[in-house]
C-alpha positions in Angstrom: 124.0 107.6 88.3 126.1 108.9 85.5 125.2 112.0 83.8 124.4 110.5 80.6 121.8 108.2 82.4 120.3 111.3 84.0 119.9 113.1 80.7 118.3 110.0 79.2 116.0 109.9 82.3 115.0 113.7 81.7 114.4 113.0 78.0 112.1 109.9 78.8 110.3 112.1 81.4 109.8 114.9 78.9 108.6 112.4 76.3 105.9 110.9 78.7 104.6 114.4 79.5 103.8 114.9 75.7 100.4 113.6 74.5 99.0 112.4 71.4 101.2 109.5 70.5 101.9 105.8 71.8 104.8 106.0 74.2 106.7 102.9 73.0 110.4 103.0 73.2 110.5 103.0 69.5 108.5 106.0 69.2 110.4 107.9 72.0 113.6 107.2 70.3 112.2 108.4 67.0 110.8 111.5 68.2 113.4 112.8 70.8 116.6 112.0 69.2 117.9 109.0 71.4 118.2 105.1 70.5 115.8 102.6 71.9 118.8 100.7 73.4 119.8 103.7 75.3 116.4 103.9 76.7 116.2 100.2 77.5 119.7 100.3 79.4 118.4 103.3 81.4 115.2 101.7 82.4 117.1 98.5 83.5 119.7 100.7 85.5 120.2 99.2 89.1 120.0 102.4 90.8 117.4 103.9 88.9 114.5 102.7 91.2 115.8 104.2 94.3 116.5 107.5 92.7 113.0 107.5 91.3 111.6 106.7 94.7 113.3 109.9 96.2 112.3 112.1 93.4 108.6 110.9 93.8 108.6 111.5 97.4 110.1 114.8 97.1 107.4 115.8 94.5 104.6 114.5 96.6 105.7 116.5 99.5 106.1 119.6 97.4 102.6 119.3 95.9 100.9 118.8 99.2 102.8 121.6 100.9 101.8 124.0 97.9 98.1 122.9 98.1 98.1 123.5 102.0 99.6 126.9 101.3 96.5 127.8 99.0 93.4 126.2 100.9 92.2 126.1 104.2 90.2 123.5 106.1 91.1 120.8 103.8 89.7 117.3 104.0 91.8 114.1 103.2 90.8 110.7 101.9 93.2 107.8 100.9 92.0 105.7 98.0 93.4 102.2 97.3 92.6 100.4 94.1 94.2 97.9 91.7 94.7 98.2 87.8 96.0 95.7 85.4 98.9 96.3 82.8 98.0 94.0 80.1 100.6 92.0 78.3 100.2 90.0 75.0 103.5 87.9 75.8 103.5 85.5 78.6 107.4 85.2 78.3 107.8 88.5 80.1 108.9 88.4 83.8 106.3 88.5 86.4 103.3 88.0 84.0 100.3 86.5 85.7 96.8 85.7 84.9 94.3 88.1 86.6 90.5 88.7 86.5 89.7 92.1 85.1 86.8 93.6 83.5 84.7 90.4 83.7 87.4 88.1 82.0 90.8 86.6 82.9 93.7 88.7 81.4 97.5 88.0 81.2 99.4 91.0 82.7 100.8 92.7 85.7 98.8 93.7 88.8 99.5 97.2 90.4 97.9 98.4 93.4 97.8 102.1 93.4 97.4 104.2 96.7 96.4 108.0 96.3 95.6 111.0 98.3 92.3 112.8 97.7 92.2 116.2 98.9 88.9 118.1 99.4 87.3 115.4 97.2 88.7 116.6 94.0 92.6 117.0 94.1 94.2 113.5 93.6 97.9 112.9 94.2 99.2 109.4 93.7 101.3 108.2 96.6 102.6 104.7 95.7 102.2 102.1 92.9 102.7 98.5 94.4 103.6 95.7 92.1 102.2 92.5 92.7 104.8 89.5 92.4 103.6 86.1 91.1 104.8 83.2 93.2 107.2 82.3 90.5 108.8 85.6 90.3 109.1 86.2 94.0 110.8 82.6 94.2 113.3 83.8 91.4 114.2 86.9 93.5 114.3 84.6 96.9 111.4 86.7 98.3 108.4 85.6 100.3 105.2 85.7 98.4 102.7 88.5 99.5 99.3 88.8 98.7 97.8 92.1 98.0 96.5 92.5 101.4 99.8 91.9 103.0 101.3 94.5 100.6 98.7 97.0 101.5 99.2 96.4 105.4 103.0 96.6 104.9 102.5 99.8 103.2 100.4 101.1 106.2 103.3 100.0 108.7 106.0 101.6 106.7 104.5 105.0 105.4 101.4 106.1 107.5 103.6 107.8 110.1 105.4 109.8 107.6 102.2 110.7 105.7 100.4 111.6 109.0 103.2 113.9 109.9 103.0 115.5 106.4 99.1 116.2 106.5 99.5 117.6 110.1 101.2 120.5 108.5 97.6 121.3 107.0 96.0 120.7 110.4 94.7 117.3 109.3 94.7 114.7 112.2 94.7 110.9 111.9 91.0 110.8 112.8 90.2 113.2 110.0 91.7 110.7 107.4 89.3 108.3 105.8 90.2 105.2 103.7 87.9 104.5 100.7 88.2 100.7 99.5 86.0 98.6 97.3 85.1 95.1 98.2 88.4 93.6 97.0 89.8 94.7 100.2 87.3 93.4 102.6 89.6 92.0 104.9 89.4 92.3 108.8 93.4 92.7 108.9 93.4 95.6 106.8 90.4 97.4 108.6 92.1 96.8 112.0 95.3 98.1 110.5 93.7 101.3 109.4 92.0 101.7 112.8 95.4 101.2 114.6 97.1 104.1 112.9 94.2 106.2 114.1 92.3 106.5 110.6 88.8 105.6 109.7 87.4 103.4 106.6 84.4 103.6 104.4 84.3 100.5 102.1 82.1 98.0 100.3 82.0 94.6 101.8 81.1 91.2 100.3 77.6 89.9 101.0 79.1 87.0 103.1 80.7 89.4 105.6 79.4 88.9 109.0 77.7 91.9 111.0 75.6 91.6 114.2 76.1 87.9 114.0 74.6 87.4 110.4 75.9 87.5 106.9 75.2 91.3 105.8 72.8 90.4 103.2 70.8 88.3 105.7 71.2 90.8 108.3 69.2 93.4 106.4 66.6 90.7 105.5 66.0 89.9 109.2 65.8 93.5 110.4 63.0 94.7 108.1 62.1 97.6 110.6 65.3 99.4 109.0 63.1 101.5 106.6 64.2 102.4 103.2 65.1 106.2 102.7 65.3 107.9 99.3 68.6 110.0 98.6 69.4 112.1 95.6 72.6 113.2 94.1 73.6 115.4 91.2 76.1 114.0 88.7 78.0 116.0 86.1 77.4 114.4 82.7 78.5 115.8 79.5 78.3 119.4 81.0 74.8 118.9 82.3 73.8 118.0 85.8 72.0 114.6 86.0 70.0 113.9 89.1 70.5 110.3 90.4 68.1 108.6 92.9 69.3 106.0 95.5 67.4 104.3 98.3 69.2 103.1 101.4 68.7 101.3 104.7 71.1 102.2 107.7 72.1 100.0 110.7 74.1 102.0 113.3 76.4 100.7 115.9 76.5 97.0 114.5 79.5 94.5 115.3 81.6 93.9 112.3 83.1 90.4 112.8 86.7 90.7 114.0 86.8 94.5 113.9 84.5 96.2 116.1 81.4 98.5 116.0 80.4 100.1 112.5 77.6 101.6 110.8 76.3 99.7 107.7 74.2 100.8 104.9 72.4 98.8 102.3 71.9 100.9 98.9 70.5 100.4 95.5 69.5 102.5 92.6 65.9 103.6 92.7 63.2 103.4 89.8 64.5 100.4 87.8 62.1 97.8 89.1 62.5 95.2 91.7 64.8 92.9 90.1 67.0 95.4 88.4 67.5 97.0 91.9 68.7 93.9 93.5 71.5 93.9 90.8 72.6 97.2 91.9 72.4 96.6 95.6 75.6 97.2 97.5 76.7 96.9 101.2 78.8 99.6 102.8 80.6 99.8 106.2 82.2 102.5 108.0 84.1 103.1 111.3 82.8 106.7 111.3 79.8 106.7 113.6 78.9 110.3 113.2 77.9 109.9 109.3 74.6 109.6 108.1 73.6 107.0 105.3 73.4 109.5 102.7 76.9 111.0 103.8 78.5 107.5 103.7 77.2 106.9 100.2 78.4 110.4 99.0 81.9 109.9 100.6 82.3 106.5 99.1 81.4 108.0 95.6 84.6 109.8 95.6 86.5 106.6 95.3 85.6 106.8 91.4 88.4 109.3 91.4 91.1 106.7 91.3 89.3 105.0 88.4 89.3 108.1 86.4 93.0 108.5 87.2 93.9 105.1 86.0 92.3 105.9 82.8 94.3 109.3 82.4 97.6 107.8 83.5 97.1 105.0 80.8 96.0 107.3 77.9 98.2 110.3 78.5 101.4 109.1 80.3 102.3 105.8 78.7 101.3 103.6 81.9 100.5 100.7 79.4 103.0 101.3 76.7 106.2 99.9 77.8 106.8 96.3 76.5 110.1 95.4 78.0 110.7 91.7 79.0 112.5 92.7 82.4 110.0 93.5 85.2 112.3 95.8 86.8 112.5 98.0 83.8 108.6 98.0 83.7 108.5 99.1 87.5 110.8 102.1 86.5 108.7 103.0 83.5 105.7 103.1 85.9 107.6 105.4 88.1 108.4 107.8 85.6 104.9 107.9 84.3 103.8 108.7 87.7 106.6 111.3 88.2 105.3 112.9 84.8 101.9 113.3 86.1 103.0 114.7 89.3 105.3 117.3 87.3 102.3 118.3 85.4 100.3 119.0 88.8 103.3 121.3 89.7 102.7 123.1 86.4 106.4 124.2 86.0 107.0 126.6 83.2 110.1 124.6 82.1 108.2 121.6 81.3 105.5 120.8 78.6 102.0 122.0 79.9 99.5 119.2 80.3 97.9 118.0 76.9 100.8 119.5 74.7 101.0 117.3 71.6 104.0 116.1 69.9 103.4 118.8 67.0 103.3 121.6 69.6 106.5 120.3 71.2 108.1 120.3 67.7 107.0 123.8 66.8 108.2 125.0 70.1 111.7 123.2 69.7 112.1 124.6 66.3 111.0 128.1 67.4 113.7 128.2 70.1 116.4 127.2 67.7 115.2 129.6 65.1 115.1 132.8 66.9 117.7 134.5 64.6 115.6 133.3 61.6 112.6 135.0 62.9 114.3 138.3 63.2 115.1 138.4 59.7 113.1 140.1 56.8 110.4 137.5 55.8 111.7 135.3 58.8 108.1 134.0 59.5 108.0 132.3 56.1 111.6 131.0 56.6 110.5 129.6 60.0 107.4 127.9 58.5 109.7 126.3 55.7 112.2 124.9 58.4 109.2 123.6 60.5 107.8 121.7 57.6 111.2 120.2 56.8 111.7 119.0 60.4 108.2 117.6 60.4 108.6 115.6 57.1 112.1 114.3 58.4 110.7 113.1 61.7 107.2 112.0 60.8 108.2 110.6 57.5 110.8 108.4 59.1 108.5 107.3 62.0 105.8 106.2 59.5 
């Protein structure tokens, strides 16, 4: 790419790392001294997607290597979950009607895959955009369901990821996939087992284990007793104790997959009818885990939900409203790149949570070093800062 395009990408990345304002192309252009047209052209550049993929892969490897250098006996889990980038316009490319948050919404469906180290440190690995049938046809591509996309990612990328994790003494058998019921698919489960990994996932009520639908299986096997388990949850700085009750079935056959352990879980203490509403069924290929451990591991899947909220609120994941879908894909990649840059905590880049006001003050201070050395330089600097704020924010409003 040309140097001018690279410079615009750097400005755009920098702008997404600053928090506290809506990251539309118009706002970024106003605050950072570029034009909305140059940003739009940059996002639609035909080589940008490939360059961003290379940069993302490099950063992920650097972050994981740095984590291994500081920690011993690291655990690894891979979480897969989808989120929706909502769109008000139906004329934009690749807009589809999807079911989200209990209602049908127009937008783009993005399947995110992330690596969770030690149950707390989340590293995004990939953002797979779902193509509608119409958009895939316009590109002369075969239509892929979300399950097909996940299986293709497993085939193409798991070998490289396993080699990377091997540097931290993590073997394939130590890697666990955490999935919700939307990925209850025998082909996905078999693909995970084929690469040597394990899974813990929620399954639908109709999924067959031991020759019965899982819901009916636990009804017919009443000898599997309920057992109470407790977990502590940090809520508003206070530890809140939560009580669940579970039933565990070991070494049962999951249809088209093989032997698994299955649990039926529900929140305790809410009354019989209320408990049934919270009832969930989980299965795992890890036979050594107890029912409590299965539930505890699966609870870590919520980490990707909090990441979805953070990347949308702080990194502009939802804020780009271009009509061309290739531009939106590149925007999403830059958003993830901005998040990864904050994980590295580089001194040359804005720190996590830096606001536009703090950025402005830093920029003016950097340019006003000579002024600050003068007598009464501090007051002159504050005057320059106020003039700069009035110029930018007055124009932006």
